[in-house]
N, C-alpha and C positions, 0 to 999 in steps of 0.2 A: 206342545203348543208354544208359540212364540209371538212376540210383538214384531210386526214388520210394517214397512212403509213402502208404498208404491210410489213411483215418481209423481210428484204433485199431489199426493194424497196424504191424509193424516194417518197416524198409527192406528193399527188394528190388530187384534190377536185372533189367530185361527187355531182351532183345536180340530184335528182331523180324526175321523173314524170313531166318533163317540157311538157306542152301541146302545140303541134305544130298545132293542128287542131281539128275539131270535125265533126262527122257524125253520123246521126240517134241517137243523144242524147249520143254518146259515145265519150269520150275523146282519142284522138290520142296522145300518149305520147313518149318521149325518155328520157333517162338518159344521162347526159352530164359529161364526165370525162375530167378534165383539169389538164395537168401536171403543176408541179411547175414552170417549164421553158418552155415556148411555142415556137415552131418554126413558128407559125403563119398559120400552115395547119390544115385542119380538115378532119377527116375520119368519113363518116356515115357508121356505121356497121349495116347491116340489120339483125335484130333479127327475124328469121323466120325458121320454120321447117316443111316441107310438106305443105308449104304455110299456116301453122298454126302458131300462135304466142301467148306468154304469158310471163308474168313476173314470175310466180309462179309455173306453172304446170311442174313437172319433166319430163313428158312424151313428152314435146315439148322443143325446143330450148328456153333457157331463157337467160337473161342478165347475162354474165359471166365476172365479172371484171378481173379475171385472164387472160382472153384472151387478154385484152387490154394493159397489161404492155409492150410488145414489142414496141407498138406505143408510149405509154406515156413516156417510156425511151428515145425515140428519139424526144420528144417535140410535138407530134401530140395530138390534142384535139380529143377525140372520142365521137361520138354522137351514142348511142345504140338506133336505131330506132325500135320501135314496130308498125307494121301496123295492119290494120284490117285483118281478116283471114277467111279461109274457115271452115266450109261449108256455112256460112252465106254470104260471100262475094266472088267475082270472082277474078281471077288473074288481070284482067285489073283494077278493083277497088282497089286492093292492090297497083297497079302501080300508081294510083291517089295519094295514101298515100305517096309513095316514092317520087314522084315529089313535094308534098306538103312539105315533110321534107327537101328536098334540098333547095327549096325556103325559107323556114322558117330559116334555118341556115344562107343562104346568107343574108337574110334581117336583122338578129340579129348578123351578124358576129363580129361587134365591141364589142358587149356585151359579146361574148364568146371568144374574143382574137384571132380570126382567120381572114384571108384575104378572102374576098368573091370569089376571083378568084383562090383559092388554096384549092378546095374541092375534095375529092376523096370518092369512095364508095366501100365497100367490103361486101361479104356474102358467105356463104357456102350452098351447095345444093339448095334448093328453094330460099334462100337469095341470092346465086350466080347467080341464074337465073334472079331475080329481079334486080341485080346489072348489068347484061349484058343488060337487058331491059332499064334501065335509061341511060346507055352508049349509046344506039342507038336511044332512044326516048326523051332524055332530050332536052328541047328547050326553046325559049324565052317565057317570061311571057306575060300576057294580059295587054298591057299598059293602057287600059281604065278601068280595074277592080277597083271596090270600094274598094276591099280588097288589101291593099299595098303589102301583101305577095305574092299574086297571080300575081303581076306585075314583080316579080323577075324571072330570068332564072332558069330552073332546070337542066341545063347542068352541068356536072362534068368534072374535069380535069384529073382525073385518075380512073381507075377501076381495082380491083383485085378480082377475084372470084375463089372459090374452089368447085370442082366436081359438077357444075351446070347440071341439066337436060337441054338438048337442042333439042332433036329430039322427038317432040311431035307427028309427023306423024307416026312414027313407035314405038310408046311407048309400051313397053312390048314385042316387037318383037326381032328376033335374030340381 
């Protein structure tokens, strides 16, 4: 990770490929963007498009540091979360990743300079739909889990979503 400055922007530190979990031999990663001056709040930005996700494929939503400047300018730490994706995995399996990501950030809050009770989530399109799902399905962790991260809550304190699909019963209908 390194401190960098975009033209006309304050310094920020980006840590790439932080592993927040593993499944089927695959690393689940996020990039962490830390502002020079933090307000102690974290935003999980769900990197997802059509329930597909990638760091490098231009046909899918990718990690876009330019999208995060409005948050970084205000002192928010941004966690760009990449989940598993379709067609290999289902939406409920992607939700497991989102819950894991929230728990991971909460467990490592001090390391990232955020308060564990000041976490929000955002996303657009399918990422917005996943943000709505964590808003309604976030919950307590398992207090007896041998994995300390899984003991953490996956509840978030704020949600903002943009153009999420919400009516799957009438998908494609008028």
